[in-house]
N, C-alpha and C positions, 0 to 999 in steps of 0.2 A: 819740377826739374830743377830750379834754382836752389832747392833744398837738398840736392844732391840724390834725390830717388830716382831710381832708373830700372830697367828690366830685371826680373829675379829679386827685387827687394820686396818688402812688405811695409804696408802702413796701418795703423790702427785708427779706425773710423768708428763713428755712431751709427747704430742702426736706426735711431729714431730721428729722421732728417729728411730733407728733400734730396732725391737721389743725384742732384747735380753736384752736391758736396763730395760724392765718393766717384762719380764716374771718371773724373781726371786721373785717378789712381790707375784705373784700367787702360786710360788713354796711352799711357807710356809703358804698358806691359807689366806694372806692378800688381801686386795682390793685396785686397783689403782683409783685415781681420776685424770683426765687428764688435762692437763694445755696448753693453746695456746703458740705459739711463737711470739717474736718479730721480727724486721728486721735483727737481727743477726741470725735468724733461731734458737736460743736457747730460753729457758723458759722465758716468759714474766714475769719479775720481778714485774711489777706494777700490773698485773692481780693476781699474786700470793697473793700480800698483800691485794688487793680487796677482793679476795674470802675469805682469813683468817678472814678479819674484818667482811664481809657482809653475808657470808653463815656458819659461825661457831661461836661457843661460847667457850671463854676461861675460864675454870672452874677448880680451884684447880690446875693450872698448866698444866692442859691438854687442848689441842686443840680439841674441839668436833664438829663434823660434824652436823650441825642442821637438815640436810637431812636423815642422816642414824643413828645418835646418836652413832656413832662409833668414837673412838679415833685415831686422825691423829698423827703419830709419827715421820714421817720422809718426807723428800723431796729427789727425785732423779733428779740431775741437769746433764744433758748431754751437753758437749762443742762440738757443732756441726761443722764438716768439718775444724776443726782447729781454730775455732772462740771461744770466751769466753762469757759465759753468763755474765750478771751483778751481780757478786758475792757481790759487795758492799750492795746492796739492798737486795738480797736473804738471805745472813748472818745476815742482820738486822732483817729481817722478822722471820727467824729461831730462832734467840735468844729471840726475843719478844714472840714468842709463843712455845718455849722449844720443837723445832723439830731439829732432827738430820738431817745432809746433807750428803748424799751420792753422791759424786763427780764423774760423769762418764767422766774421761779424756781420753777414749780409742781412740779418734780421735784427741787429742790435746798433745801429748806427746811432750814437748819443748816449747809449747806456754806459755807465761808468760806476766804479767802486766807491763807496762813501765811507769805507772802513778797511782796516786790514792793511796787509803789506802792499796792496796796490791801491791804496786810497788815492783818488784822483786820476787813476789810469781809466782809458776808455777802452771799451770792447775793441779788439782788433790791434791794441798797440802793446800787447804783453808777449805775444808769441814771437817766434822768428820772423814770421809774415803775417800780416793781416789782410783780410779780404772784405771789400764791401760791395754790395749790389745796389744797381739804381734801376732795378727793373720796374715795371708798372705798378706793381702792388707794394713797394716798398714805402718807407716813411718819407723820403723824398726820391723823386725819380728823374731820370733823363729819357725815359722811354726804353732804355736798355743799357747795357754796358755796366762797368764797375771799375774798381780801384783797388790797388795794391798798395799798401804800406809796409815799412821797415825802419828799423834803425841801422840796418846795415846797407849802406850806400851801394857797395859793390853789387850785393845781391839785387839791389832795384835797377841798377844800369844793366844787370845781366837779364833782367826780366823784361825792361824796355826794349833791349836788343832783340829778344826772342819774340815780342809781340809786334815788332815792326819788320818782320821779314828776315832777321838776323843779317841786316845790311852792314858790313863793316867799312865800306867806302860809298858814301851816298852819291858822290859824283860819277864814279865809273861803275856802281851797281855790283859791287864785289860782296858776295855772300859767304861766311865762313861756317855755317852750319844751317840745319832746316830751321826755318823760323815759321811764324804764323801772322796773320792780320788780325790781331786783337784789340786794335785800337778803337777808343770811341771817337766819333766826330767832333770836330770844333763847336758845332751848334750844339751836341748834347752836352759837351763840357760847359759851355756857357749856360745853358739851363741848369744844369747841376749846381753851378756856382750861385746862381739866383734862388734856387730852392734852399741851399745850404744857409742862406741868411735868415729863412724862415723855418729852420729845424726846431728851435727851442719853442716857437709858438705852437708848431705841429704837435710836439710833445706833451705841451701843456693841454691842447685840446684832448688827446688821446689819454691823458692821465685823469682828466675830469670825467669822460666818459666811462674809463675803467672803475672809478671810484663809484659812480652812479649805478652801474651794473652791479658791482660787488656787493654794495649795501643792500640791495633789493634782493638779488638773486640768492645770496647766502642765508635769506630768511625763507627761502621756499625749501620745504622738505625735500630731501635727496638731490638737490643741486648745489654747486659751489662754482665760485671762480677761482681758478688757481691763483696762489699768491706768487709774486716775484720774490727773490732772494732779499733778505732784510738788509744786507750790507751793500745794495747797489741803489743807484738811482736808475730805473728802467727807462727805456723809450715806449713802453707800452704798446709794442707793435701790433701783437694780436692777443684777444682774449679767449683763454681756454675755459669752456663750460665743461665741468665734469658732473657725469650724471652717476649716481651711486645706485645701488641694487634696489633701494627702498623707492626709487621715483618710478612712476607707472609705465614710462616709456623707455626704451633702450636707446642707443646712440642713433641708429639708423631711423628709427621711429620719430625722434625728435627732428632729426634733418627733413624727414619728409612731412612732419607736421607744419615745421616752419615754412616750408617751401609753399604749403597750401595757404599760408597767410601772407605770401609776397615777400618772405624773408630768407635771403640766401645764407646757408651755412654749409659747413663741410666737415668731414672728419679728418683727423689728423693723417698725416702720410702713411701709406702701408710700410711695414717695416723692410728695410732694404735688403737684410739677408734673406727674407722669404720671397724677394722678386725673382723672375726666372733668370736674369743674368748672373746673380749671385748666390743662388740657392747651393751651390757646392762650396762656397766660401767658407772660411773658419769663422765661428762666432763663438763668444765666450758669456755664459750664463745670462742668456738674454731672458729675463724675468719681469722687471718692472716695465719695461716698454710693452710688453704684451698686455699687462693690465691696463695702461693708460690708453693704448691704441683703441681698446674696446669700450672706452668711456669719455673720451674727449670729442667735443664738438666746437669748432671754432664760429663764433658769431660775429655780426657785423662790428667792424672796428675801425673804418676809415675815418681820417681827420675831418672829413666834410659831414659825419654824421650830426644831426641836430639833437637836442635833448629829448624832442618829442619822438623822434624815431628810435632812441634808445629805450625810452618809455613804453613804447609799442611793443618792442622785442620783450620786454620784462612782462608786460602784461599778458602776451600771447604765452609766456612761460608759466605763468601763475595760473592761467586758465587750465592748463593741461593737468595740474595738480589738483584741480577743484572738480574736473569732469570725472 
């Protein structure tokens, strides 16, 4: 809403993400357009540009969808599993076509660029607005809630106004628009500040576990751990195990086998453009996302994992290949 998106507008979104990143588009009556991922599992910046050039018209500073004749106002970019999307290309496309960028960094708190145009910039600090989550499964947690960041103070003030019931006069309880109660509590905020002090320690633990997994699993025929982009320092939030056709078990069989060994794992999310609420929504060349959804298993990644527990997961995967 603070990015100017309203009913009858459209927003370009990824299909490979958790549905919570897309539902807010529908909350305000706008429509999503689903975009494919690249090998980082984040939005494909090349297809994004291709879509804007070939499927849209840029008229009087507005990107108009040739298919629906609607105004596309924004892009939601999700940094998946602690990786980062190609923000250099995405921001160039956004600037070219006058699009706001809502940067979902809920999985990438602490990830930053180590090279390129945005060297030193953290996930969530590049777009028009950045969003972080402190849900129970994130690298730091308050049990729930999140945070909005932006370089635009007016936009932040508007967001705070909307999230506190749009109260224009606190003494006389005057409200100038429809607001929401989206604040976290003071107790949650205090917990978050304490956790934030430990962020780099958590990232160090997760990086060590990632490297332990990667070195061993990449030696198993038919399995690999997906790399993070070379030009970033990741927060290593999730570890994506990829099973290739040469591995004796498929994705679902791996999950079932690991469960029998007392190891919780899970598939990547179901593609959002294939979910019932979005089955009729427009999508653009969804190809690579379909490839990865059939082959990715997320394995244990908590910062509380011990070396012994990581090695147990590895040994169970090795046994599959020997049986």
